[in-house]
C-alpha positions in Angstrom: -21.8 -19.7 38.7 -21.1 -16.7 41.0 -21.1 -13.1 40.0 -17.3 -12.9 40.2 -17.0 -15.7 37.7 -19.4 -14.1 35.2 -17.5 -10.8 34.9 -14.8 -10.7 32.3 -11.2 -9.8 33.2 -10.7 -6.1 32.2 -7.0 -6.7 31.6 -7.6 -9.1 28.8 -8.7 -7.3 25.6 -11.8 -8.5 23.8 -11.5 -10.2 20.4 -12.8 -7.1 18.6 -10.2 -4.9 20.3 -7.5 -7.1 19.0 -9.1 -7.2 15.5 -9.3 -3.4 15.4 -5.7 -3.1 16.5 -4.6 -5.5 13.7 -6.7 -3.7 11.1 -5.2 -0.4 12.2 -1.6 -1.8 12.0 -2.2 -3.3 8.5 -3.8 0.0 7.3 -0.9 2.1 8.6 1.6 -0.3 7.1 -0.1 -0.3 3.7 -0.3 3.5 3.8 3.4 3.8 4.6 4.5 1.3 1.9 2.4 3.0 -0.7 3.6 6.5 0.1 7.3 5.5 0.2 7.0 3.6 -3.1 5.2 6.5 -4.6 7.8 9.0 -3.5 10.6 6.9 -4.9 9.1 6.5 -8.4 10.9 8.3 -11.1 8.6 7.3 -14.1 5.6 9.4 -13.1 4.9 13.1 -13.7 4.3 15.3 -10.6 0.6 15.5 -11.5 0.3 11.7 -11.5 2.2 11.4 -8.2 -0.1 14.0 -6.6 -3.2 12.2 -7.9 -2.0 8.9 -6.6 -1.0 10.5 -3.2 -4.5 11.9 -3.0 -6.1 8.5 -3.7 -3.9 6.9 -1.1 -4.6 9.5 1.5 -8.3 9.9 0.8 -9.2 6.3 1.2 -7.0 4.9 4.0 -7.5 1.2 3.5 -8.7 1.0 -0.1 -6.4 3.7 -1.6 -3.0 2.1 -0.7 -4.3 -1.3 -1.8 -5.5 0.1 -5.2 -2.2 1.8 -5.7 -0.1 -1.2 -4.9 -2.3 -3.5 -7.1 -2.9 -1.1 -10.1 -0.5 1.9 -9.8 2.7 -0.1 -9.7 1.9 -2.1 -12.9 2.9 0.8 -15.2 6.4 0.9 -13.7 6.8 -2.9 -13.8 5.7 -3.1 -17.5 8.4 -0.8 -18.8 11.7 -2.4 -19.7 
């Protein structure tokens, strides 16, 4: 094996670069969906909305997931 064959092609991203890009895209999508859903809710007080927005923004990956899994249940439970 020659030295030219051993060096990776710099134009092809490494697997971890692709994984980070996908994680970033998923995180941004979750953040956007959670904030839009939160802004459109009519059944929460301004204080509740502010607290949920703080949770969503303070923890970029976990916050939106927690809001979408737990925070939406209150609205869905009401007739």
